[in-house]
C-alpha positions, -999 to 999 in steps of 0.1 A, spaced: -468 341 44 -475 334 7 -510 340 -5 -530 315 -25 -526 316 -63 -555 335 -78 -571 331 -112 -593 359 -124 -616 351 -153 -632 378 -176 -663 360 -188 -667 381 -219 -644 385 -249 -638 422 -245 -601 429 -238 -609 463 -223 -626 446 -193 -595 423 -189 -572 453 -189 -594 471 -164 -592 441 -141 -555 439 -144 -551 476 -136 -572 476 -105 -571 441 -90 -535 444 -76 -545 474 -55 -566 452 -33 -544 421 -32 -517 411 -7 -483 419 -22 -473 383 -21 -502 371 -43 -494 352 -75 -523 359 -99 -533 357 -135 -562 371 -155 -576 353 -185 -603 363 -211 -631 341 -223 -623 322 -255 -658 326 -269 -690 345 -262 -700 381 -263 -677 412 -261 -700 425 -234 -726 406 -214 -758 425 -216 -787 400 -219 -799 366 -208 -784 348 -238 -749 363 -235 -751 356 -197 -759 319 -203 -730 315 -228 -707 333 -204 -713 307 -178 -700 281 -202 -671 303 -211 -661 306 -174 -660 268 -170 -640 266 -202 -615 292 -191 -610 276 -157 -604 241 -172 -579 256 -197 -561 274 -169 -559 242 -149 -546 223 -179 -520 249 -188 -506 254 -154 -474 236 -145 -477 207 -120 -484 221 -85 -491 256 -98 -528 254 -105 -550 282 -91 -561 280 -55 -588 307 -57 -610 319 -86 -626 353 -91 -652 357 -119 -645 392 -131 -681 402 -141 -708 418 -121 -733 391 -124 -711 361 -117 -720 339 -147 -712 303 -139 -706 309 -102 -727 280 -89 -714 256 -115 -678 265 -109 -682 264 -71 -697 229 -75 -667 217 -95 -638 234 -77 -618 222 -47 -611 258 -36 -630 290 -30 -648 308 -58 -666 341 -60 -676 368 -84 -677 406 -84 -714 406 -75 -714 381 -47 -682 397 -32 -698 431 -33 -730 418 -17 -710 402 11 -693 435 19 -725 456 14 -748 434 35 -724 437 64 -733 474 66 -771 468 62 -794 473 33 -778 482 0 -785 494 -36 -767 485 -68 -758 509 -96 -747 494 -129 -750 497 -167 -776 481 -188 -814 478 -180 -815 441 -187 -792 434 -158 -819 443 -133 -838 409 -133 -806 389 -136 -791 406 -105 -823 402 -86 -823 365 -93 -786 363 -83 -792 381 -51 -821 357 -43 -800 326 -50 -771 339 -28 -794 349 1 -791 387 -2 -825 395 -17 -838 410 16 -808 433 19 -809 444 -17 -833 473 -16 -829 489 -51 -812 485 -85 -805 516 -104 -794 510 -140 -780 536 -164 -785 532 -202 -748 531 -210 -729 499 -208 -696 497 -189 -677 499 -221 -696 530 -231 -689 547 -198 -652 539 -200 -651 557 -234 -658 590 -217 -647 588 -180 -655 624 -170 -690 621 -184 -693 587 -167 -686 602 -133 -715 626 -137 -738 599 -149 -728 575 -121 -729 602 -94 -765 611 -103 -774 574 -104 -759 568 -70 -777 598 -56 -810 584 -69 -802 550 -54 -794 566 -20 -829 580 -17 -841 544 -10 -826 546 24 -797 522 20 -766 520 41 -743 515 11 -742 515 -27 -724 490 -50 -710 503 -82 -711 471 -102 -690 461 -132 -655 454 -142 -656 484 -166 -666 506 -137 -635 498 -116 -620 530 -101 -652 551 -105 -664 545 -69 -635 566 -56 -644 595 -78 -682 593 -70 -677 589 -32 -671 626 -24 -707 634 -35 -722 606 -14 -731 603 23 -730 565 23 -701 542 13 -698 534 -24 -683 499 -30 -662 492 -60 -671 457 -71 -636 449 -84 -619 459 -52 -645 440 -32 -639 409 -54 -602 410 -47 -607 415 -10 -633 388 -6 -617 361 -28 -585 363 -7 -604 363 26 -623 337 46 -659 347 41 -666 323 12 -683 289 15 -659 260 21 -653 238 -10 -672 205 -9 -647 187 -31 -612 175 -25 -603 176 -62 -616 194 -93 -642 174 -113 -674 176 -133 -701 151 -125 -712 143 -160 -696 133 -193 -695 160 -219 -700 157 -256 -687 182 -282 -669 205 -256 -632 213 -252 -607 187 -244 -598 206 -212 -634 203 -200 -636 167 -210 -605 159 -190 -622 169 -158 -655 152 -166 -667 121 -149 -651 90 -165 
C-alpha cells in the first residue's frame, strides 16, 4: 500500500533545521512514503519570540501554496507536517487544507497525553507562554503539567551535541520531578537527542520530530473540513501562489 505524499515545512529560514528534519524524519516514516521538505522563503533564521512566530505562520502558508503550485498535476501533497515545535500557522493551514495537517508540538502532545500528564523541555524562555497558549488551544492544557526551558536555542545546542546531552538530561530530570508520565523533548534542532537522554530517565522521553512523522501519517488527526484547498478571503500584496488559492 502506497502512503500519502507528505510535505514537511520548516517555518524558519535556517537550513540547519531543514537538514535535521531531512536526517531524522525518514526513520519514522513508512518505507513507501513520498515526502519533501521545504524551508520558509522569509522570516527569522530561528523562531524565538512572538514576532518571529507570527511571521512564521505567514511563511508556512506561503510555503504550502508554493508547494501546491510547483507540484505536477496529481502529485500535490496529501499530508502536511509543520517542522517547528510550536506549530506556527497550524490552525490557519488546517482551515485551508483538504487533507490532514499537524505540527511537531501537537503531534508530541497527542502521543504524550495518551500516557497521562506530561512535561515539555525545549530551548528558549520565550517559548513558555507560546506553548502554554498552544496547548490550551489544542485541548492539552490539563495534561501539560510543566514546561522546562533551557537558555540555549536549538541551534546553539546543535553546535555542541555532547554538552547539549548534559544540559538536556538535567532539564529532563528537573521536569520529571513534577510527577509526569512522559517528557517531550521539543524542537526540530533537538531531533535525535531524546534517544541519548532516555537512559538517564525513568519516564519516556518523546522526540518531537519522530512523533510528528508518526502522527501525521496516522489516523489521530482531525478530519479535513474542506474538499479542496482554498483561502476564504482575497489577499492584497501577497505571493501569487497564495493569491491563486484565495477566494475569487
